N, C-alpha and C positions, 0 to 999 in steps of 0.2 A: 505495499501500501503506500502511495508517494503522501510527503509531508503535506501536500496539499489536501488532503481529507481528512487533516485536524483541526483546519482553518473551519470555521463558522460558514454555513451558508451565504451568500449573497445578500439576499434579500433580508437576512437578518442585519449584516452589516448597515448594510442601506439604513434598515428602522434602526438602530443603535446609534447610528451616528446622523442622524437627520439625514440623511443625502440626498433627496429628493431633486430630479433631473432639473436644469434650468435651461429655458429654451435662449436663453440670452447668452449662453456657453456653448450653444450646437451640442447638450450632453442630451444625447439617447444610452442608455445603460445595457451593456449584453450582461446577464446574469446565469445563461445558461455554462455551465462549466464544460460540459463536452463542448459548446460548440466552440467556445475560449482556446481548448486544447487545442481542437482540429484549426484553427485558424495559427496558433504557433506551431503547428508539424508543416502547415504549407512555407515557414521561415526558413524550413530545411534544419540542419544538424547544426544547434547553436552551442555545442559543448566548449567548443574553443574559440566564441565569439562573444564580446560586447552588444547588446542591442538596448537599443536607445526608443522607448516609448514615451510617445505622447497624448497626453488627456488622457491617463489610466482611470481616472474616477475611482469608482468602492476597489477597481485593481483584476475586474474579472482575468481580461487577459493578461496580466502580471504574472498573476499566478499557473495562469498556462503555459506562460513563457518559462517562469522557474521552474516548473513541475518536470516540462518535458527537457530540460537540463542548459538552459540557458548560464555561458560562465558567469554573466554578470548580467543587469539589467539596470541602465538610468532612465528613473520613470520622471517627467516635468509635467506637472499638473499645475495648473493655474489658478482652482479650487480650492482654496483652505479650506475647506468642511474635509476634505479628499482625505488631508495631510495623514490625518492619525490611524485613517485605514487604514493607510499603506503604510504607514510606520510598523501596523500588526503583523503586515504581511511580510516585511523586512527582519521581525524580530525571529518568525519563523524560515527564514534560510539567513542565516546569518553573514554579512559580510557577501551580500550577494545581491542587491537590491539597496541602490542611492536612489531618493527621492530629493528633487528639488521644485521648489515651490518659486513659481514664476510662469512668464508666458514666453512661450514655446517661439512666437517672432520674435521675442529681444534675446531669448539667450542664448550663445555661445554652447553647446555642450562639449565639443573636442576636448577642453582641457578635462574632463571627466571621462574620457574613452579613451581606450587601448583597443587598437586595430587587432583582429580584425572587427569590422563594426558593422553590423546589419540593422536594419529600422523595423519596427514591429508595430503598428498601433491601430486602435479604432479613431480612427480623426476624427476631433470634433468636425462637424458641415462647416461652418462658418469660419475655418484657415485652411480646409485642408487642400484646396485647391493652389493656394499659395505656398503653402508648404513643399508642397510637390513641384512645382515648378522651382522654388530655389536648389532642390537637392539635384534637379536636372540640371541645370545652369550655374556652376560653381565655375569660380576662374581656373581649375585647371583641372582637367581630367586625366585619369579614372578620380572619383570622388573620395570623399572618406567612406564613403559605405561601401558595400560588397552587394547588397540588394536591400529590397523594401517589400513589404507586404504589409500594405493598407488599405482600410475599408474606407471605401466611396459612398456616394449616392448612385445607384446605378449608371444613372445616366451620364454620371460622371465619368465611373468605368468603360462605357462605350464609348464614351470621346478617347480615352487611353489609350485602349486597342484598337480605332477605328480603320479601314483601310480607303483609301482613295473612291469616290462614286457614293459612300454613305452620307446622308444627312449631320453623322457625329464626326467626322472627319473634319480637324481643323487643327489648330497652334498647338491644342495638348498631344496629339497623335503626333504632330512633328517631333515636338518634343523629348516624349518619350523615347517613340521610335528609331531618333537618331543616335542615342548614347546608351540605348538598354534592351533588352528582350523582355516584351510586356507579354503579358498574359490574364487574362479573368481565374483565379484560382477555384472560386467558389461565391453562391449566391446565398441570399439572407432575406428572406419574408418581411416585413414591416413589424409582424408579431412577434419576432426574436426579440426585440427589444421590449425596455419600457423606459419610459412612453414608448409607444409603436409610433415612431414617424409616418409621415404621409406618403411615401416611398420606398420601395425593396433598394436594397443594399449588395455591393460585391465586396470583397476582396479581391483586390490587383496583386501580383506580383509580381516585382522590378527586377532584374539582373544587371549590373551594369556590366557594358564591354569593355575592353582595357584599351577600343581608342573608337572613334565614332562610325557610324557603320558605312560614311561615304565622306570625302575628305571636303571641309570647308569650314569658313571662321564664322564663330558663332556668332559674332555680332553682325555680320551681314546678312547670316543666314533668317536671326530672328527679325531684322529689320524687315527681308524679303516676304516672311509668313505670315510676321503682321499685318502690312499694308495687301497681301493678297485677301487673308481673310476679312479681316476687317472692311472689304467690299466684295464679299464672297459672291457675289451675282453678276458683277462686271468683269468683262471677259480680262483678258489677265492684262494687256497692252493698255487697257483705262485704268487697273486697277493699282498698276505698280509705275502709271507715269512718271511721278514722282520720284522715283528712287535714277532714274539716268533721262537724259535727252532724248535716247537712241534705242530704247527699253525693246521695241521690236526686234532691233540686230541684236540683241543680248538675247532673247528670246529665242531667237532661232538658233545663235551658236551655242545654247545649253539643249537644243534638240524638242525645244517646244513651241506650239504653236498661240501665236499670240491672242488668239481666238478662243482658246482654253479658259474654263474658269479654276479656280482655285485648286476646288473639292475635286477636279480629275486630275491634278498633279500627281503624282508620284514622292517620295519623298526624296528619291536620288534626282528625281525633276528639280525640285526647290532646292537640292545640293550644290546641285547642276549648273543651276541659274546663280546663285549665291557665288560660284567662283570664277562665272561671267562677267559678274559686275564688279568683283575686286581686279579684274586683266583688265 
């Protein structure tokens, strides 16, 4: 029997610490420890890794990560009400859980982590996409993390793995797939959470590539993709005309049709255009 079984059920933890979920913090608690263990397993073998968890809440996934053998977990939690509950978990796993109270958007966790590092989190809905973009766009690549195992609203998960030609395909798909292998690992219905959100959720697993999939300058690629998808209904020659006076020539040199629209252009095409613009 694992040590996790000696800790109180999460419903009891929530009741004893008065941890009602707050919409302002994007909180939806996952209380089924079988599910949290399953999510933890999606992150792979954690026995030789530090794991960064954002928004642990009452600690359901935290317990799953530790029970599944994570070498060490760093949990960053903004809600002061949850700290005491997380410290109870830390006491049950001596030396393996560090809890930092604060805003994940403001804290640099690197000083508290020893490589190799993986990130696993049921991200608060209101900051999930922003955190993902930050992790995918560091100044240097490869990043400090080996993999990301993250819970999102299903709509966001679909955008991360979307392929050209689909309505979900856009900037998030380009950012994720340029530098990582991304897949949806599992889906969860609203009633898996307390309180149930209005939408379904999904866990996305992203594995960092040692180098970007296609050559391109990150800043140039970002500008191209932003301009293209900000006016995704327009043809490329119109949407991108602000990037270069000879944009049609640049599109041709990248093997793209000026009359195409952004949602039809594959990742390789955007990278080719970024190289053409830099040339």
